C-alpha positions in Angstrom: 169.0 236.2 201.7 171.2 239.3 201.7 174.8 239.6 203.1 175.2 242.0 206.1 178.4 243.5 207.7 178.9 241.9 211.1 180.5 245.2 212.4 178.1 247.9 211.3 175.0 245.9 210.3 174.9 247.4 206.8 174.5 245.6 203.5 177.7 244.3 202.0 178.6 244.2 198.4 178.2 240.7 197.0 181.2 238.4 196.3 183.6 240.7 198.2 184.3 238.2 201.0 182.5 235.4 202.8 179.4 236.5 204.6 178.8 235.1 208.1 175.0 235.1 207.7 175.2 233.2 204.4 178.2 231.0 204.9 177.4 227.3 204.4 173.7 227.9 203.9 173.6 226.8 200.2 175.3 223.5 201.1 172.9 223.0 204.0 169.9 223.7 201.8 171.2 221.5 199.0 171.8 218.7 201.5 168.3 219.0 202.9 166.8 218.9 199.4 169.0 215.9 198.4 168.1 214.0 201.6 164.4 214.7 201.2 164.5 213.5 197.6 166.3 210.3 198.7 163.7 209.5 201.3 160.9 210.1 198.9 162.4 207.8 196.3 163.2 205.2 198.8 159.6 205.2 200.3 157.9 205.5 197.0 160.1 202.8 195.4 159.8 200.5 198.4 156.0 200.9 198.5 155.7 200.2 194.8 157.9 197.1 195.0 155.9 195.8 197.9 152.6 196.5 196.2 153.7 194.7 193.0 155.1 191.8 194.9 151.9 191.3 196.9 149.7 191.7 193.9 151.6 189.3 191.6 152.3 186.9 194.5 148.5 186.6 195.0 147.8 186.1 191.4 150.8 184.1 190.2 153.7 182.5 192.1 156.3 183.8 194.5 158.9 183.6 191.8 157.0 185.9 189.5 156.4 188.3 192.3 160.1 188.5 193.2 161.1 188.8 189.5 159.0 191.9 189.2 159.3 193.5 192.6 163.1 193.1 193.2 164.2 195.2 190.2 162.0 198.0 191.4 163.4 197.9 194.9 167.0 197.6 193.7 166.5 200.6 191.3 164.9 202.7 194.1 167.8 201.9 196.5 170.3 202.7 193.8 168.9 206.1 193.3 167.9 206.9 197.0 171.1 206.0 198.8 173.5 208.2 196.8 171.0 211.0 197.4 171.0 210.4 201.1 174.8 210.1 201.3 175.3 213.2 199.2 172.8 215.2 201.3 174.6 214.2 204.4 178.0 215.3 203.0 176.6 218.6 201.8 175.2 219.3 205.3 178.4 218.5 206.9 180.3 220.6 204.5 177.9 223.6 205.1 178.4 223.2 208.8 182.2 223.2 208.5 182.1 226.3 206.2 179.8 228.1 208.6 182.1 227.3 211.5 185.3 228.3 209.7 183.7 231.7 208.6 182.5 232.3 212.2 186.0 231.7 213.5 187.4 234.1 210.9 184.9 236.7 211.9 185.7 236.3 215.6 189.4 236.5 215.0 188.8 239.8 213.0 186.8 241.2 215.9 189.5 240.2 218.3 192.0 242.0 216.2 189.9 245.2 216.0 190.3 248.3 218.2 190.7 250.3 220.2 187.1 250.0 221.3 185.5 250.4 224.6 187.9 252.0 227.1 190.6 252.0 224.5 190.9 248.2 224.6 191.6 245.9 221.7 189.5 242.8 221.3 186.0 241.6 221.8 183.8 240.2 224.6 181.2 237.4 224.2 178.3 239.8 224.4 179.8 242.1 221.8 180.4 239.2 219.4 176.9 237.9 220.0 175.4 241.3 219.0 177.5 241.6 215.9 176.9 238.1 214.7 173.3 237.9 215.7 173.7 234.7 217.8 173.0 234.0 221.5 175.6 235.2 224.0 176.2 231.6 225.2 177.0 230.4 221.7 179.4 233.3 221.2 181.1 232.5 224.5 181.4 228.9 223.6 182.9 229.7 220.2 185.4 232.1 221.6 186.4 229.8 224.4 186.8 226.8 222.0 188.8 229.1 219.6 191.1 230.2 222.4 191.7 226.6 223.4 192.3 225.3 219.9 194.4 228.2 218.6 196.1 229.9 221.7 198.8 231.3 219.4 196.3 233.5 217.6 193.8 234.4 220.4 194.7 235.6 223.9 192.3 235.9 226.8 192.4 239.0 229.1 190.3 240.1 232.1 189.6 243.8 232.9 189.2 245.5 236.3 185.5 244.9 236.1 185.9 241.1 235.6 184.8 241.1 232.0 186.6 238.6 229.8 188.2 240.0 226.6 189.3 237.9 223.7 192.2 239.6 221.9 194.2 238.6 218.8 197.8 237.9 219.9 199.1 240.7 217.6 196.9 243.4 219.1 198.0 245.5 222.1 196.8 244.4 225.5 197.7 242.9 228.7 198.7 239.3 229.3 196.0 237.1 230.8 196.5 236.0 234.3 197.7 232.4 235.0 195.7 229.9 236.9 197.2 228.4 240.0 197.6 224.6 239.9 197.9 222.4 242.9 201.5 221.3 243.3 200.4 217.7 244.1 199.4 217.3 240.5 202.9 218.1 239.3 204.2 220.8 237.1 201.7 221.7 234.4 202.8 222.0 230.7 202.3 225.4 229.0 199.4 223.9 227.0 197.7 222.8 230.2 198.2 226.3 231.8 196.7 228.0 228.8 193.7 225.6 228.7 193.1 226.1 232.5 193.3 229.8 232.0 190.7 229.9 229.3 188.4 227.7 231.3 188.6 229.8 234.4 188.0 233.1 232.6 185.1 231.6 230.6 183.5 230.5 233.9 184.0 234.0 235.3 182.4 235.5 232.3 179.3 233.3 232.7 178.7 234.4 236.3 
C-alpha cells in the first residue's frame, strides 16, 4: 500500500503526515489477524478438550475425563479471549484513527481555495473524488462534521443550489438560516445551526 495525496493524486513522501488511504489500516489488519487467531485457538482447543473428555470418559471414569479435558479448555480460553479482546480493540482504534484522519483531510479541503468560481471550500462530490469514497459517504461525513464542530466548518449554498462546506477562517458568505415555526418556541443558536446543516444537506442530495 502506497500513500497518495488527496488533492493531486500523486505519490506522497512516506512519514511526512498521516495518509488518508493508509490511516488506521495497520490496526485494522492487526485486529483481524488477532481475532482470527483467537477463534482458531478457541475452536481447536475446545475440540481437543471435547475429544479428550469423550475418549477418556468412555475408557475410564467421568472424573478422569474432566481432569484431563478441563485444563485444555481453560488454557485454550486463557489464550483465545485476550486475542479476541485485543483484536476488537485494535479494530476500534483503527476505525477511530481513520475517521480522525478523514475529518482532518476534509477540514483542510474546506480551508483550501479559491477554487471553482473563486470560492473557498469544498462540496461533497469534490471531497468524494479527492478521497476516493462514494459521494453519499463524503456528504454524510461533511454533514456530521458541520454538526459536531460548527465553530470550524460553515455551510454555504451558491446560486446554483450547490452546498459548500467552508472552514470558518476562509472567506465566504454566511449560510442562510432555516425558519423555525414560532409555535415551537425560540430555537437556541445550536438548534439553528443543526437545522441549517440538515436543510442544506437535504438540498444537496436532491
